[in-house]
ZAMARLO-492140 format. One line per field, with one value per residue (C-alpha): x, y, z; residue in one letter. Coordinates in steps of 0.05 Angstrom, whole numbers, plus 32768, in hexadecimal, padded with zeros to 4 digits. Layout:
# ZAMARLO-492140
xx = c(X  ...)
yy = c(Y  ...)
zz = c(Z  ...)
res = c(A  ...)
//
This chain:
# ZAMARLO-492140
xx = c(7DE0  7DCF  7DE6  7DC2  7DD2  7DDD  7D9B  7D72  7D4E  7D50  7D95  7D93  7DA3  7DEB  7DF9  7E1A  7E65  7E6A  7EA7  7EA2  7EBF  7EB3  7E74  7E4D  7E33  7DF1  7DD1  7DE1  7DC4  7D84  7D7D  7D87  7D55  7D1F  7D2C  7D28  7CE4  7CC9  7CE2  7CC3  7C7F  7C81  7C9A  7C68  7C5C  7C51  7C14  7C24  7C38  7C63  7C75  7CB9  7CC8  7CFC  7D45  7D7B  7D6F  7D25  7D35  7D47  7CFE  7CE9  7D24  7D0C  7CC5  7CE1  7D0A  7CC9  7CAA  7C87  7C88  7CAD  7CAE  7CEA  7CD7  7D10  7D14  7D2D  7D74  7D74  7D75  7DAA  7DBB  7DD9  7E17  7E25  7E1B  7E27  7DFB  7DC5  7DC9  7DC0  7D87  7D61  7D6E  7D2F  7D09  7CEE  7D04  7CE0  7CEB  7CB5  7CBE  7C93  7C9F  7C78  7C2C  7C2D  7C5F  7C34  7BF8  7C1F  7C2F  7BE5  7BD8  7C0B  7BF0  7BAC  7BCC  7BF7  7BEE  7C25  7C49  7C8B  7CA2  7CDC  7CCE  7CCE  7C8F  7CA4  7CB2  7C71  7C48  7C69  7C57  7C12  7C25  7C1E  7C07  7BC3  7BBC  7BD0  7BA1  7B66  7B6E  7B82  7B5C  7B71  7BBB  7BEA  7C17  7C57  7C7C  7CC2  7CEA  7D24  7CFB  7CB3  7C7F  7C7A  7CA5  7CDD  7D0D  7CDC  7D05  7D49  7D72  7D92  7DC5  7DD6  7E0C  7DDD  7DA7  7DDA  7DE9  7DA3  7D87  7DB1  7DDF  7E1E  7E1A  7E26  7E5F  7EA7  7EDA  7ED2  7EF4  7EFD  7ED9  7E98  7E9A  7E65  7E49  7E58  7E35  7DF3  7DDC  7DB2  7D97  7D83  7D5B  7D35  7D23  7D0B  7CE4  7CC0  7CB2  7C8F  7C65  7C52  7C3B  7C13  7BEE  7BE6  7BC7  7B96  7B86  7B78  7B49  7B23  7B2B  7B46  7B8B  7BB8  7BE9  7C28  7C5A  7C9D  7CD5  7D1A  7D30  7CFC  7D0B  7D53  7D3E  7D0C  7D27  7D73  7D81  7D4C  7D61  7D1A  7D0A  7D1F  7D68  7D86  7DC8  7DCD  7D9A  7DB3  7D73  7D6C  7D7A  7D99  7DC7  7DE0  7E26  7E32  7E70  7E6E  7E65  7EA4  7E8B  7ECD  7EC2  7E7B  7E8E  7EDA  7F05  7F49  7F84  7F9B  7FCC  7FA6  7F77  7F44  7F0D  7ED3  7EB3  7E6E  7E68  7E21  7E08  7E28  7E38  7E5D  7E88  7E96  7EAD  7EDB  7EF5  7F07  7F28  7F53  7F6A  7F3C  7F66  7F5C  7F54  7F11  7EF7  7EC8  7E7E  7E74  7E96  7E5B  7E39  7E44  7E4E  7E85  7EAB  7EA2  7EBF  7EFA  7F08  7F4C  7F63  7F3A  7F44  7F90  7F8A  7F5C  7F89  7FC6  7F9F  7F8A  7FCC  7FEF  7FB3  7F8F  7F47  7F2B  7F4A  7F2F  7EE9  7EEB  7F03  7ED2  7E99  7EAE  7EB0  7E70  7E92  7E70  7EA9  7EB0  7EE7  7EE6  7EE3  7EF6  7ECA  7EFC  7EF7  7EAB  7EAC  7ED7  7EB1  7E98  7E5A  7E3F  7E4C  7E2A  7DED  7DE5  7DED  7E20  7E1C  7E42  7E16  7E17  7E0D  7E1A  7E24  7E63  7E72  7E69  7E72  7E65  7E28  7DF4  7DBA  7D81  7D67  7D3B  7D26  7CDD  7CCD  7D17  7D1E  7D48  7D1C  7D51  7D7B  7D5B  7D6F  7D96  7D7C  7D5D  7D80  7D66  7D20  7D29  7CDF  7CBE  7C9A  7C7E  7C67  7C45  7C23  7C0A  7BF0  7BCE  7B82  7B71  7BBA  7BC3  7C08  7C10  7C36  7C7C  7C9A  7C6B  7C67  7C84  7CB2  7CF7  7D0A  7D56  7D63  7D1F  7D1B  7CE4  7CCF  7CCD  7C88  7C79  7C92  7C50  7C1F  7C22  7BD7  7BCE  7BAF  7B83  7B9C  7B69  7B86  7B55  7B68  7B5A  7B35  7B58  7B6D  7B47  7B79  7B49  7B57  7B1A  7B28  7B0F  7B45  7B2A  7B4D  7B8F  7BA5  7BBB  7B81  7B6B  7BB0  7BCB  7C15  7C32  7C71  7CA9  7CDD  7D10  7D3E  7D40  7D2F  7CF5  7CD9  7CDC  7CBC  7C81  7C78  7C72  7C36  7C18  7C1C  7BF2  7BBA  7BD0  7BC3  7C0B  7C12  7C56  7C63  7C96  7CAE  7CC0  7CFB  7D17  7D01  7D0E  7D53  7D35  7D0F  7D4E  7D68  7D44  7D46  7D07  7CDA  7CC1  7CC6  7CFC  7CF2  7D12  7CE0  7CA7  7CB9  7CC2  7C86  7C50  7C0C  7C18  7BF7  7C1F  7C18  7C42  7C4C  7C80  7C8B  7CBC  7C85  7C59  7C1A  7C36  7C4A  7C04  7BE4  7C12  7BFE  7BB6  7BC4  7BE4  7BA1  7B87  7BC6  7BE5  7C2E  7C60  7C9F  7CDE  7D28  7D48  7D88  7D7F  7D5A  7D35  7CF0  7CFD  7D13  7CD2  7CA9  7C95  7CB6  7C8E  7C83  7C67  7C3B  7C22  7C04  7BD8  7BCC  7BE2  7BDA  7C0C  7C49  7C86  7CBF  7D00  7D3C  7D82  7DC6  7DE4  7DAA  7D9D  7DCF  7E18  7E56  7E44  7DFD  7E10  7E32  7E17  7DFA  7DF9  7DF6  7E3F  7E57  7E2A  7E47  7E8E  7E81  7E60  7E92  7E69  7E9A  7ED7  7EB7  7E9C  7EDE  7F05  7F2C  7F60  7F76  7FA7  7F8A  7FA9  7F86  7F51  7F32  7F21  7EDF  7EA4  7E67  7E66  7E2F  7DFB  7DC9  7DCD  7DB2  7D7C  7D49  7D4F  7D4D  7D0B  7CF0  7D0B  7CE7  7CA7  7CA4  7CAE  7C7A  7C46  7C56  7C4A  7C05  7BF7  7C0D  7BE3  7BA4  7BB3  7BD3  7BB0  7BF1  7C20  7C6B  7CAC  7CD7  7D20  7D48  7D93  7DA6  7DEA  7DC7  7DA5  7DE8  7E09  7DD3  7DE2  7E2C  7E1C  7E3F  7E7D  7E80  7E77  7EAE  7EDC  7ECE  7EE1  7F1E  7F36  7F52  7F32  7EF8  7F0A  7EE8  7ECF  7EB6  7E74  7E67  7E67  7EA2  7E85  7EBF  7E95  7E7F  7E9E  7E7E  7E9F  7E91  7EA8  7EAE  7E7D  7E7D  7E6F  7E82  7E8B  7E5C  7E60  7E3D  7E3E  7E4A  7E3E  7E52  7E33  7E53  7E6B  7E2A  7E2A  7E73  7E65  7E2C  7E58  7E90  7E60  7E49  7E92  7E9D  7ECF  7EAC  7EF0  7EF4  7EBE  7EEE  7F32  7F4C  7F19  7EDE  7EE5  7EDA  7F1E  7F3F  7F1A  7F2E  7F77  7F75  7F46  7F68  7F6C  7F22  7F0D  7F35  7F18  7ED0  7EE0  7EF9  7EB5  7E8B  7EB4  7E9B  7E52  7E24  7E0C  7DC6  7DE4  7E0D  7DD1  7DA3  7DD5  7DEC  7DA7  7D8D  7DC5  7DB2  7DEE  7DDE  7DF2  7DDA  7DEA  7E00  7DC2  7DC9  7D91  7D73  7D73  7D44  7D0C  7D14  7D2A  7CFE  7CED  7CDC  7CB3  7C8D  7C7C  7C69  7C9A  7C99  7C61  7C61  7C5E  7C46  7C49  7C33  7C75  7CA1  7CB9  7CA4  7C88  7CBA  7CBC  7CAC  7CA8  7C64  7C5C  7C80  7C65  7C2D  7BF0  7BB3  7B82  7BAA  7BAC  7BEA  7BF6  7BD9  7C08  7BEE  7C20  7C4D  7C35  7C55  7C68  7C29  7BFB  7BC5  7BD0  7B8B  7B68  7B89  7B7C  7B33  7B24  7B52  7B5D  7B19  7B36  7B0D  7B28  7B32  7B5B  7B84  7B91  7BA9  7BD9  7BF1  7BFF  7C26  7C50  7C37  7C11  7C2F  7C02  7C22  7C3F  7C0D  7C3B  7C46  7C01  7BFC)
yy = c(852A  8537  84F8  84BD  8475  846B  845C  8461  849E  8482  846D  842E  8430  841C  83DC  83E1  83D7  83EB  8414  845E  8458  842C  840E  83D3  8399  83A7  836C  838C  83CE  83AC  8386  83C5  83EB  83B6  83B3  83FF  8400  83CA  83EF  8430  840F  83FC  843E  8460  84A1  8481  84A3  84E8  851E  8558  8597  85B1  85FA  8600  8616  860D  85E3  85DF  85AE  8578  8577  855E  852E  850B  8507  84E9  84B7  84A1  8495  84D6  84ED  852F  855D  858D  85CD  85FA  863C  863B  864A  8614  8616  8643  8607  85E4  860F  85DD  859D  856A  858D  8597  854F  8533  8563  8550  8506  84DE  8519  8524  8564  8598  85E0  8616  8660  867A  86C2  86B1  86AA  866A  864C  865E  863F  85FF  8600  8606  85C9  85A2  85BC  859F  855A  8563  8558  8584  85C1  85D7  861E  8647  8687  86C6  86F0  8724  86F0  86CA  8709  8720  86DD  86D9  8698  86A8  866E  8690  8696  864E  8636  865D  8639  85F5  85F0  85A7  85B5  85B5  85F1  85F5  8637  8628  8668  867F  86A3  8696  86C4  86F4  8719  874D  871B  8705  8722  870E  86DB  86A1  866C  862F  8654  868F  8661  863F  8683  869D  8659  8650  861A  8644  865C  8615  8605  8615  8617  8648  868A  8679  8688  8660  8628  861B  85D3  85A8  85BC  8598  858F  85CE  85C4  857E  8598  85C8  8595  855E  8590  85A8  8561  8553  8593  8581  853B  8552  8582  854D  851C  8552  855C  8511  8514  8554  855E  85A4  85BD  85E3  861E  860E  8645  8624  864F  8631  865D  863F  85F9  8602  8622  85EB  85B0  85AC  85A9  85D5  85FD  85FA  85B2  856C  8574  8537  854A  858F  85B2  85F4  861A  8632  867C  867B  8640  864C  8669  86A7  8689  8646  860E  85E8  85A7  8583  855B  8547  8511  8515  8504  84E3  84D9  8492  846F  847C  84B6  84C6  84A3  84C0  84A3  84B0  849D  84A8  846D  8457  8412  8433  845C  841E  83F9  8433  8434  83EA  83F6  842B  83F9  8413  8450  845F  84A9  849A  8462  848E  8480  84CA  84C1  8496  84D8  8500  8543  8527  850A  854A  8572  8543  8542  8564  8527  84EF  84FD  84FA  84B3  849E  84C1  849A  8459  8466  8483  8454  8426  8423  843A  83F7  83D6  840B  8406  83BA  83BB  83F2  83CB  838C  83B1  83D9  841D  8447  8459  846A  847C  84C3  84B7  84E7  84EB  84BE  848A  848E  847F  8442  8427  83E0  83EE  8423  83F6  83BA  83E1  8406  8449  845D  8449  8459  847D  84A8  84EF  8514  84FF  84D6  84E2  84B0  84BC  8499  84B8  84AB  8482  8499  84A2  8467  8420  840D  83C3  83B5  83E1  8420  845D  8486  8492  846E  8499  84D8  851E  8532  8557  859D  8595  854B  8539  857A  8565  8524  8542  857D  8551  8524  8560  8583  857E  853A  8526  8535  8547  8588  858B  85A6  85C4  85D9  8625  863F  8604  85EE  85A7  859E  8554  8538  84EC  84B9  84A5  845F  8442  843F  8484  84A9  8474  8489  8492  84DD  84D5  849D  849B  84CC  850B  8508  84FF  84BB  84B3  84C9  8491  8489  848B  8465  8492  8496  84D9  851E  8545  8584  856B  8568  854D  850C  8505  84BC  849F  8479  8473  8443  8468  843D  8472  848D  84C9  84FF  84D7  84B3  84F3  8519  84E3  84DA  8525  8535  8507  851C  8566  8558  8535  84EC  84C4  84B6  8486  8489  8444  843E  840A  8427  83F7  8417  8460  848E  84AC  84F2  84E3  84D0  8517  8523  84F7  84E0  84EB  8530  854F  8574  85A5  8577  853F  8571  858C  8548  8524  8559  8544  84FA  84C9  849C  8451  842B  83E4  83AD  8393  835F  833A  8309  832C  8371  835B  833E  8380  83A5  8376  8384  83CF  83C2  83A9  83EF  8416  8433  843C  841D  8447  842F  8440  8408  83E3  83B5  8375  838E  838D  8348  832F  8349  8327  836B  836D  8388  8342  832B  8368  8366  8322  8346  8385  8383  83CF  83DD  8409  83F9  842B  840F  843C  8434  8455  842B  83FF  83B5  839F  83A8  83A1  83DD  83C6  83AD  83ED  8418  8455  849D  84DC  84EF  84AA  84AC  84F0  84D6  8498  84BD  84F4  852B  8536  8536  856E  8592  85A8  85E9  85EC  861A  85E3  85AB  856A  8548  8576  854C  858B  85A9  8583  85B2  8585  8573  85A2  8590  8557  853D  8516  8504  853A  8538  84EC  84F0  851E  84F0  84B4  84DB  84ED  84A4  848B  84BC  84A8  8460  8474  8493  8454  8429  844B  842D  83EB  83D9  83C3  83E2  83E9  83D9  8418  8419  8457  8454  8496  848E  8490  84D1  84EF  84D8  84F2  853E  8531  8517  8550  854B  8500  8504  8537  850D  84CF  84F5  8517  84F4  8521  8561  8567  8587  85AD  85F1  85D9  85FD  85F9  85B0  85BB  85F5  8623  8662  866F  8699  868D  86A9  86B0  86F6  871E  8756  878F  8777  873F  86FE  8714  86F4  86F3  86CB  86EB  86BD  86D4  86A7  86BC  86FC  8723  871C  8731  8770  8783  8776  87A0  87DA  87D3  87D3  8813  87F0  87E8  87DF  879A  8783  8789  876A  872C  872B  872F  86E4  86AB  868F  86D2  86D8  8692  869F  86DC  86BD  86D7  871E  871D  8703  8737  876E  875B  874D  8795  87AD  877C  8788  87CF  87BB  8790  874E  876D  87A8  877A  874F  8789  87AE  8772  8755  8797  8795  874E  872B  86EE  86FD  86EC  86F8  86BF  86B7  8696  8668  8697  86CE  86A6  86B9  8703  86FB  872C  86F9  86C1  86F0  870B  86C4  86AF  8676  8667  8658  864B  8603  85F6  85B7  85AD  858B  85C1  85F8  862C  8630  8628  8641  860D  860A  861E  85F9  85D8  860B  863D  861A  863A  860D  85E0  85FB  8600  85C1  85BF  85C0  8588  8576  853B  84FF  84E7  849D  8474  84B0  8493  844A  843D  8468  8444  83FF  840E  8430  840C  83C8  83C1  83AC  83B1  83D4  8391  8378  83B7  83B3  836B  837E  83BA  838E  835E  8399  838E  83D0  840E  8448  8489  8490  84B2  84ED  84F8  8515  853A)
zz = c(8084  803C  801A  7FFB  7FED  7FA3  7F81  7FC1  7FDC  8023  803B  8065  80AF  80B8  80DD  8120  811B  80D2  80C2  80B4  806E  8033  8015  8031  8008  7FE6  800A  804D  8035  801E  805F  8088  805C  8065  80B0  80B3  8091  80BE  80FC  80E3  80DE  8128  8144  8170  8149  8106  80E8  8106  80D5  80EB  80C4  80DB  80CC  8102  8105  8139  8177  8167  812F  8161  8177  8132  8132  8171  8156  8116  813E  815E  811A  8109  80C1  80C7  808B  808F  806B  8055  802F  7FE6  7FFB  8030  807B  809A  80C5  8088  8094  80CC  80A3  80DA  810D  80D8  80C3  8109  8119  80DB  80D3  80C4  80A6  8060  803D  8014  8000  8005  7FFC  8035  8020  7FE2  7FE2  7FBA  7FE9  8025  8004  7FFA  8044  8054  8028  804F  8091  807E  807F  80BD  8107  8124  810A  8128  811B  8137  810F  8137  813F  810B  80D5  80E4  80DF  809F  807F  809D  80BE  8107  8133  8139  80ED  80E2  8118  80FB  80B9  80D7  8119  8125  811D  8159  814D  8176  8176  818F  8197  81C1  81F6  81E4  81C5  81FF  8230  822B  820B  81D6  819D  81B8  8193  81B8  81A8  81D3  81FB  8206  8220  824E  826C  8273  8286  82C5  82AA  82A5  82ED  8305  82D5  82E2  8319  8354  8345  82FC  82BC  82B5  8282  824D  824D  8210  81D0  81C7  820F  8212  81CC  81DE  8219  81ED  81B8  81E7  8212  81D3  81BD  81FF  81F9  81B1  81C3  81FF  81D2  819C  81CE  81E2  8198  8191  81CC  81BC  8171  817C  816C  819B  819A  81C1  81D4  81E7  8201  81F9  8234  8262  8249  8261  82A3  82B4  828C  828B  82D6  82F7  8333  834B  833A  834B  8356  8375  8394  8374  83A1  8385  837D  83C4  83C2  8407  83F8  83B1  83AF  8387  8367  8344  8377  8388  836C  8363  83A3  8393  8360  835F  8323  832E  82FE  82F1  82C2  8282  8290  82C5  82EC  8314  8353  836E  83B8  83D1  83FA  843B  841D  83E3  8412  843C  83FE  83EC  8434  842F  83EB  840C  843F  8477  848B  84D5  84C5  84A4  84CF  84F6  84E3  84D7  8493  847E  846D  842D  8451  847D  8442  841B  8455  8458  840E  8416  843E  841F  83D6  83D8  83F4  83BB  8389  83A2  839E  8355  833C  830C  8303  82C0  82BA  82A5  82E2  8311  82F4  82F9  8341  8355  8336  835A  839D  8392  838A  8354  8324  82DB  82AA  828F  8245  820D  81CE  81AA  81E1  81E0  8196  81A2  81DE  81D4  81FE  81CE  8192  81B0  81C7  8185  81A8  8174  812A  80EB  80BA  807C  8096  8054  800D  800B  8055  808D  80D8  8119  813B  8171  8158  8185  81CB  81DA  81C7  81BB  81BE  81B5  8177  817A  816C  814A  810C  80D1  8096  8087  8087  8045  800E  8003  7FE6  7FDA  7FE3  7FD1  7F92  7FAD  7FEF  7FCF  7F9C  7FD4  7FFC  7FC2  7FBD  7FA1  7FA4  7F5A  7F41  7F1E  7EDC  7EE5  7F24  7F5C  7F62  7FA3  7FAA  7F95  7F83  7F7F  7F7C  7F8E  7F94  7F99  7FDF  7FFA  7FEE  8038  8049  8042  805A  80A3  80A8  80A5  8060  8048  8000  7FE4  8003  803D  8086  80A5  80E6  8126  8154  8195  81CE  81FA  8236  8263  8286  8275  824E  826F  82AE  8288  8244  8264  8295  8297  828D  82C9  82D6  8309  831D  8338  8326  8357  835F  8329  82EA  830B  8328  82E6  82BC  82E9  82F6  82AD  82A7  82EA  82D7  829A  82BF  82C1  8301  8315  8350  8370  838C  83C5  83F6  843A  843C  83FD  83FE  83C3  83C9  83C7  8407  842B  842D  846E  84AA  84CA  848E  847C  8437  8412  83D9  83A5  83B4  83B7  8372  8351  836E  836A  8351  835F  838E  83BD  83C8  83FA  83DF  83E9  83A3  83BD  83E1  83BA  83D0  83BF  8379  836F  8383  8353  831A  8329  8324  82E0  82C6  82CC  82BB  827C  828D  82BE  82C7  82EA  82EC  8313  8301  82C5  82D4  8312  82F2  82D7  831B  8339  8303  82E7  82A3  8268  824D  828F  8299  8252  8261  8293  826B  8221  821E  8255  8245  826F  8272  828E  8296  82B1  82AB  8273  825C  8262  822D  8221  824D  8279  8288  82CD  82E3  831A  82FA  8312  82E8  82F5  82DF  82A1  828E  8297  826E  8234  8226  8247  8280  8253  822A  8266  8283  8287  8245  8264  8295  8284  826D  82A9  82DB  82FE  831C  82D8  82CE  82D5  82D4  831E  8335  8300  82FA  82B3  828F  82C3  82B4  8269  826A  828E  8257  8221  823F  824B  8201  81ED  8220  8207  81BF  81D4  81EE  81AA  8186  81B3  8199  8154  8167  81A7  81C6  81F9  81F4  8216  821B  8230  823D  824C  826A  8249  8205  821A  822C  81EB  81BC  81C2  81B7  8171  814B  8177  8170  8125  8120  814B  8121  80E2  80FF  813E  8174  815C  818D  81CF  8208  81F1  81AD  81A1  8157  8144  8116  80EE  8101  80F9  8140  8177  81BB  81F8  8242  8254  8295  82A4  82D6  831D  834B  8325  82EE  82A9  8266  8225  81E2  81A7  8161  812C  80EB  80CA  80D0  811B  811D  80F5  8125  8161  8144  813C  8185  819B  8175  8148  8104  80E3  8102  80D2  8098  808D  80B0  80E9  80B8  80AC  80DD  80CD  80DD  811F  8133  8122  8151  8184  81C3  81A7  8193  81D7  81FC  81D0  81E1  822A  8233  821C  8245  8285  8287  8285  82AF  8292  8288  8262  8236  8227  8217  81EB  81C2  81BA  81A1  816D  8159  8179  81A4  81EC  8231  827A  82A8  82D3  8317  832E  8363  832E  8303  8332  8320  82D7  82AF  8279  82A9  82D4  8298  8281  82C8  82C2  830C  833D  8387  83A0  83E6  840F  8457  8467  8449  8477  8443  83FC  83C3  837B  8346  82FB  82E3  82A1  8267  8235  822B  820C  81ED  8213  8241  8288  82B3  82DD  8323  835E  838A  83C0  83B9  83E1  8422  841F  8416  841C  83EE  83FC  841A  83E6  83AC  83C9  83D4  8391  8360  8380  83A2  83E5  8424  8462  8484  8449  8449  8493  848D  8455  847C  84B8  848B  8470  8429  8429  844A  845C  8472  84B8  84E5  84F1  84A6  849B  84DD)
res = c(M  D  G  T  L  T  G  A  P  W  P  A  S  T  S  I  G  A  T  S  T  G  A  R  P  A  T  D  Q  V  T  D  H  V  A  D  Q  V  A  A  R  T  L  P  L  R  G  V  R  V  L  D  L  T  E  G  A  A  Q  S  C  G  R  Y  L  A  D  L  G  A  E  V  L  R  I  E  P  P  G  G  S  P  G  R  A  E  P  V  V  F  A  L  R  N  A  G  K  L  G  L  V  L  D  L  D  D  E  T  G  R  E  R  L  H  E  L  A  G  T  A  D  I  L  L  D  S  S  G  E  A  T  A  R  A  R  G  L  T  P  E  T  L  S  A  R  H  P  R  L  V  I  V  S  L  T  A  F  G  R  S  G  P  Y  R  D  F  T  A  T  E  P  V  L  A  A  L  G  G  V  L  A  R  S  G  L  P  G  A  R  P  V  L  P  P  A  G  L  V  D  Q  T  V  G  V  H  A  A  W  A  A  L  V  A  Y  V  R  R  L  R  T  G  A  G  E  L  V  D  V  S  A  H  E  A  V  V  H  G  F  D  P  G  F  G  T  Q  G  S  A  A  A  G  R  P  E  G  F  P  R  D  R  P  D  A  S  A  F  Y  P  V  F  P  C  A  D  G  H  V  R  I  C  L  L  A  R  R  Q  W  R  A  M  F  A  W  L  G  E  P  A  E  F  A  D  P  S  Y  D  T  I  P  A  R  F  A  A  A  D  R  L  H  P  L  I  G  A  L  F  A  G  V  R  R  D  A  L  V  A  E  G  T  R  R  G  V  P  I  A  A  V  L  T  P  G  E  V  L  A  A  D  H  F  A  E  T  G  T  L  V  D  A  E  I  A  E  G  L  R  A  R  V  P  S  G  Y  I  S  V  D  G  V  R  A  G  L  R  H  R  A  P  N  L  G  E  H  T  E  L  L  L  D  E  A  A  P  G  G  A  A  A  D  G  P  V  P  G  S  A  V  P  G  S  G  A  L  D  A  G  A  L  D  G  G  V  L  D  G  T  G  E  R  G  P  E  P  D  L  G  I  P  G  D  P  A  D  G  P  L  A  G  L  R  V  L  D  L  G  V  I  V  F  G  A  E  L  G  R  L  F  A  D  Q  G  A  D  V  I  K  I  E  N  E  A  F  P  D  G  L  R  Q  T  R  R  G  G  G  M  N  A  S  F  A  W  G  Q  R  N  K  R  G  L  G  L  D  L  R  S  E  Q  G  A  A  L  F  R  E  L  V  R  H  A  D  I  V  A  A  N  F  K  P  G  T  L  E  S  L  G  L  S  H  A  Q  L  A  E  I  N  P  R  I  I  V  S  D  S  S  A  F  G  S  R  G  P  W  S  G  R  M  G  Y  G  P  L  V  R  S  S  C  G  V  S  A  L  W  R  D  P  T  R  A  E  T  D  S  Q  A  Y  C  D  G  S  T  V  Y  P  D  H  I  A  G  H  V  T  A  V  A  A  L  A  A  V  I  R  R  A  R  S  G  R  G  A  A  L  E  T  A  Q  A  D  V  A  V  M  P  L  G  P  A  L  A  A  E  S  L  A  P  G  T  V  A  P  G  T  V  D  G  G  A  G  N  I  F  A  A  V  L  P  C  A  G  D  D  E  W  C  V  V  D  V  R  G  D  E  H  W  A  R  L  A  T  V  L  G  R  P  E  L  A  V  G  E  L  A  T  A  G  G  R  R  A  R  W  A  E  V  E  E  L  I  A  R  W  T  A  Q  R  T  P  A  Q  V  T  A  T  L  Q  E  A  G  V  P  A  G  A  M  V  R  L  P  E  E  L  T  D  P  Q  L  V  A  R  R  S  F  R  T  L  E  H  P  L  L  S  R  P  V  P  A  N  A  R  I  A  W  F  S  T  I  A  D  P  P  L  R  P  A  P  V  P  G  E  H  T  R  E  I  C  R  T  L  L  G  L  T  E  D  E  I  D  R  L  V  E  A  G  V  L  Q  P  P  P  E  H  A  L  A)
//
């Protein structure tokens, strides 16, 4: 994304619905440019400066921070980032950033970096330990000189452990992170997830860790060293085997199949007249609606089929009936009829169909934008909306070194510009910045830092970086659990509010109450309040709690908060500082806003399912989809929203006002497909399952068999140097010359190349393949099954798991230990998840000031709900 608008250093945001070719009128460009600058001044991280020295997936961390308004300075070496070899991927990872070039192998360049670090709040770095030491720029060295700086080291495996020096690509992380083991058809080769999903997890996970550390800095004045492992981000963030799992429940060592789970019947896909549709029958009422649609066949009239296990067991008889009903009917008609009947159903859309979907155009999820000079494509605009404004793509990624001179002049002592080029830097094509681009508040105009904002949080940060924040958690299922848990783990007082008439779906997995591991994982460190929000008195009590709260989090269907009288506008009248996060499957606007939303339907509607299928199967094969046993985008959507909510807390310190946040999980699912969607918009019909390089054409990533029973590994060749190293390991150095020495030659003989490597890997265990190729500098990784994560040498060395106990669990369970290693922030506590209403009386006494008599009367009326007596026995 290295283009500019003629005569303007900042290209304007492109209006929704603009075509992907041709120029727009200058008046439209000016209007968009002004609107962009106004929006930027209201985004929550305005005033936060970030130095971005990252490569690969780590760049998406800075992109999200830039989307939220941070001033992100992208620092590249004189020759440019290696990532520029994949121009579309690079452009989307670096949109919204400023660009400068520094030679960090040169002393003058390093000194210029220190000058910039003196003006910054957060520094992101993905350099390995050896490179950092050679330059004298280790996190410890930087921290010693800049003790207020938050320094985030984001590397493949972290700064410790036996894999510390390994290299990892997205496919390798999918293998070692437990994703690959759940992807693919039983008995067949595992299937890599679509490119971008794993990288997205890493970037958003790191953004959360960075802001947690930054909030602590604002509260204490001291910086922080943060060690983020991309490997652990995938293990604990993508779809954790030992975390809130929804229907996956795959992390139980005794229950996880050795082969890929047969997930085709979980959320089945059926062919129809013009493609495929997917259904998601969970609740009894949904099955009953499907039963009626089928004409109430006597074979399935028994009430036992009201349960998911019974229908799953009868899939060989039930699914042919549904298939016959759907055959010959067009997708739109099936979706409309299913919606009318209350049957969760969605069309399985290809990338091309996603690009053409009216919903994504009307909501602004997809926009046409200049992504490189003279090149326009249709791309995702951003994750989330803040106060109705999309926090996302505002301007293209910078040209190489575009802002070097101005930024270094501004950072130099006294802010005085040096005559001529700045030593240690390169300035190819520098341009003047918009007048408002550098007034974010980190400098006061004299080169000195302005005063830090006071977050106004009353708690003691020694009890956790977010201690003193109060979150009223109305969230349900996976997304709701994850969002609240992230805050609770860092010390916030998270009050999970439930109504016994509408229990959280995760509680319903056991009859008669009790606790399951999934709920225990997702609700740890929270308090529980039983409250009927549908009653007038219950709603009044909730509003009173809002007076003393910071965040309200919900993920109901659109309009639910408004119907309860609990919209952001209504709650802001009570507490102008309140931040309200409202999430749903497809958002509150657009033609799909009224659809029932579950993760499998979101994946189908956003192109994820179409790209997550076995590429060796025919396009008409409805059994070829491989995303049925994962929970996506629920977990990562929770992380995305947590980052935005914490950013809103930071903005509130300056503005004094809260925020209305909206997350459509569909937007979260579309974002990582940006390179694929851009490629499809430029060359329709070219993006297909198995694409791993965003169109670069220089990558060979293969899932290959290893010695043993159903053992597999990933080998990922990124360019000619990797191929030469691999040829040496194979004992065939001659393969590094001639036709196969080039990416084009290898692609032309793909099957032959794959077979050649497979013969070598098949004679070795996955661990042997990983060790040998990593030692040679070739990215490779074993397919790790979820139970094996508990004994993985790297995860064990980094103490990535702890033991979670709960009095209502039959036994302790493993749980993720932390989001990152911090220099001063302690690991989260593991307080047990509350039973329904466990802290109702305590909260009513201490926060609402109710007497015991008042509480008793409200309990008798059903407004308040304390825990059942047997629940705490």
